[in-house]
C-alpha positions as CSV (number, residue, x, y, z in Angstrom):
1,M,3.8,9.9,-0.7
2,D,6.1,12.9,-0.2
3,W,6.9,15.1,-3.1
4,P,10.5,14.3,-3.5
5,T,9.7,10.6,-3.6
6,H,6.7,11.5,-6.0
7,N,9.3,13.2,-8.2
8,L,11.7,10.3,-8.1
9,L,9.2,7.8,-9.5
10,C,7.1,10.3,-11.7
11,A,9.8,11.3,-13.9
12,N,10.5,7.7,-14.9
13,F,6.7,6.6,-15.0
14,S,6.0,9.6,-17.5
15,S,8.3,8.1,-19.9
16,F,7.1,4.6,-19.6
17,K,5.3,2.9,-22.6
18,M,2.1,1.7,-20.9
19,S,0.7,0.7,-24.2
20,I,3.5,-1.6,-25.0
21,R,2.7,-4.6,-22.8
22,P,4.8,-7.5,-24.5
23,T,2.3,-10.3,-23.1
24,K,-0.3,-10.9,-20.6
25,Q,2.5,-12.5,-18.4
26,H,4.3,-9.2,-18.3
27,Y,3.6,-6.8,-15.4
28,R,4.6,-3.3,-14.7
29,A,7.3,-3.5,-12.1
30,I,9.6,-1.0,-10.4
31,L,13.5,-2.1,-10.4
32,F,15.7,-0.5,-7.7
33,P,19.1,-1.0,-9.5
34,V,22.0,-1.3,-7.0
35,D,24.3,1.0,-8.7
36,E,21.8,3.6,-9.9
37,A,20.4,6.8,-8.2
38,T,16.8,6.3,-9.1
39,P,14.4,3.3,-9.5
40,E,13.1,2.5,-13.0
41,F,9.8,1.1,-14.3
42,F,9.9,-1.9,-16.7
43,W,7.8,-4.6,-18.0
44,L,8.6,-7.9,-15.9
45,H,8.0,-11.2,-17.3
46,C,6.2,-13.0,-14.6
47,P,4.4,-16.1,-15.5
48,C,2.1,-17.7,-12.7
49,V,2.9,-21.4,-12.0
50,D,0.9,-23.4,-9.4
51,G,-0.5,-20.1,-8.0
52,G,3.1,-18.5,-7.6
53,Y,4.7,-15.8,-9.7
54,Q,8.0,-16.7,-11.2
55,I,10.4,-13.8,-10.5
56,E,13.8,-15.7,-10.5
57,E,14.9,-13.7,-13.4
58,I,15.3,-10.6,-11.0
59,L,16.2,-12.2,-7.7
60,G,18.2,-15.1,-8.8
61,L,17.3,-18.9,-9.0
62,D,18.9,-19.6,-5.5
63,A,17.4,-16.6,-3.5
64,V,15.3,-16.9,-0.4
65,R,12.8,-14.5,-1.1
66,T,10.1,-12.5,1.0
67,E,6.9,-11.4,-0.8
68,V,4.7,-8.8,0.8
69,P,1.3,-8.3,-0.9
70,I,0.0,-4.7,-0.4
71,Q,-3.9,-4.4,-1.1
72,F,-4.8,-1.4,1.1
73,N,-3.5,2.1,1.2
74,S,-3.7,2.9,4.9
75,I,-3.0,6.5,4.4
76,L,-6.0,7.1,2.1
77,S,-8.0,4.4,3.9
78,R,-9.0,2.6,0.6
79,R,-8.3,-0.7,-1.0
80,L,-6.0,-0.6,-4.1
81,A,-7.5,-1.5,-7.5
82,N,-4.6,-4.0,-8.1
83,T,-2.3,-5.7,-5.6
84,I,1.2,-4.6,-5.3
85,L,3.7,-7.3,-4.6
86,F,6.8,-6.1,-2.9
87,C,9.6,-8.9,-3.3
88,Y,13.1,-8.9,-2.1
89,R,15.8,-11.4,-1.3
90,K,15.6,-12.3,2.5
91,D,19.3,-12.9,2.8
92,F,20.3,-9.5,1.6
93,F,21.9,-8.5,4.8
94,I,24.1,-11.6,4.9
95,D,24.9,-12.5,1.4
96,G,27.4,-9.9,0.5
97,S,25.0,-7.6,-1.3
98,K,26.3,-4.1,-1.9
99,P,24.2,-1.1,-0.6
100,N,21.4,-0.4,-3.0
101,Q,21.8,3.4,-4.1
102,S,18.2,3.5,-5.6
103,V,16.5,2.4,-2.4
104,A,18.8,4.8,-0.5
105,S,17.6,7.8,-2.7
106,V,14.0,6.9,-2.0
107,A,14.7,6.4,1.8
108,A,16.5,9.6,2.1
109,T,13.3,11.6,1.1
110,K,11.4,13.4,3.9
111,S,7.6,12.9,4.8
112,G,5.6,15.7,3.7
113,Q,2.3,16.5,2.0
114,L,0.4,13.5,0.4
115,Y,0.0,13.2,-3.4
116,D,-2.6,10.8,-4.7
């Protein structure tokens, strides 16, 4: 991860209350708000039903979604301790969604030195 991206996430993460997990069905998540400049950490209520996580409260009930599990850090050549599940609405290009400012702020950073 480059330094500018690290700073975008680290500032919010440092104030995140890790010790206040509401239930075991809540997972630490990063939300990329459409109308905000930076992503934010929050506790996502995400119960597992029939082997799948229920994330409709974020993506919407009718959303056709894509889930990409990330279990390996290819930059550092090692497995992650926990799986990162990257989820997004598959139809965001054609459903009238506004451009996402927080995603744009992360995408605008330039590659640089890695920070682990």
